[in-house]
C-alpha positions in Angstrom: 2.4 163.7 -10.1 -0.1 162.3 -12.8 -2.8 160.0 -11.8 -4.5 157.1 -13.5 -7.5 155.1 -12.9 -7.7 151.3 -12.7 -10.2 149.7 -15.1 -11.2 147.0 -12.3 -11.6 149.0 -9.2 -11.8 152.8 -10.4 -9.2 153.6 -7.8 -7.0 156.4 -8.8 -3.4 156.4 -8.1 -0.2 157.7 -9.1 1.0 156.6 -12.6 4.3 155.1 -11.5 2.4 152.9 -9.0 0.0 151.3 -11.6 0.6 148.6 -14.4 0.0 149.8 -17.9 -1.3 147.5 -20.5 -0.8 148.3 -24.2 -3.7 147.9 -27.0 -2.2 144.6 -27.8 -2.9 143.2 -24.4 0.4 143.1 -23.4 2.1 144.5 -20.2 3.9 147.8 -21.1 6.6 148.0 -18.1 8.1 151.0 -19.6 5.1 152.6 -20.2 6.4 153.5 -23.9 4.3 151.4 -26.3 2.4 153.7 -28.8 -1.5 153.8 -28.8 -4.2 153.4 -26.5 -3.8 151.5 -23.1 -5.2 151.1 -19.8 -4.1 150.8 -16.1 -4.6 148.1 -13.7 -3.7 148.3 -9.9 -0.6 145.7 -9.2 -2.5 143.6 -6.8 -4.1 140.0 -7.3 -7.6 141.3 -6.7 -7.7 143.8 -9.6 -5.8 141.3 -12.0 -8.4 138.7 -11.1 -11.1 141.0 -11.8 -10.0 141.6 -15.4 -12.8 139.5 -16.7 -15.6 141.5 -14.9 -13.8 144.7 -16.6 -14.2 143.8 -20.1 -16.6 146.7 -20.8 -14.1 149.2 -19.5 -11.3 147.6 -21.4 -13.2 147.6 -24.5 -14.1 151.2 -23.8 -10.4 152.2 -23.0 -9.0 150.5 -26.1 -12.0 151.4 -28.4 -12.5 147.7 -29.6 -15.7 145.8 -29.8 -14.5 142.3 -28.6 -11.8 140.9 -26.4 -10.3 137.5 -26.9 -10.5 135.4 -23.7 -7.4 133.4 -24.3 -5.6 136.8 -24.7 -7.0 138.1 -21.5 -6.0 134.9 -19.6 -2.6 135.3 -20.9 -2.4 138.8 -19.9 -3.4 137.9 -16.4 -0.7 135.7 -15.9 1.9 138.1 -17.6 0.9 140.7 -15.3 1.2 138.4 -12.3 4.7 137.6 -13.4 5.4 141.4 -13.7 4.3 142.0 -10.2 6.3 139.0 -8.9 9.4 140.4 -10.6 9.0 143.7 -9.3 8.7 142.3 -5.7 11.5 139.7 -6.1 14.0 141.1 -8.7 16.7 138.6 -9.7 20.1 139.4 -8.7 23.0 138.5 -10.7 26.2 137.5 -8.9 29.6 137.9 -10.2 31.4 134.7 -10.3 
């Protein structure tokens, strides 16, 4: 199994246990977005620490600056992604 490292806590986990973020700072649920990206552990602690991991994120994406507003939106989207994985919506046939 392929391992990836979280940009916040540097913990190594299996690729399918991590959340991938694309170079546009968007969650990449299918891990299919082209280009560079980084991985984050699927827990609130690591998502909250994204602000302190800016250097690692910049290094991973090979960019010079990160927009704070995009980073805040990313944190919200990642939290929503985790919630949707834990509580999938069930469609009932009526």
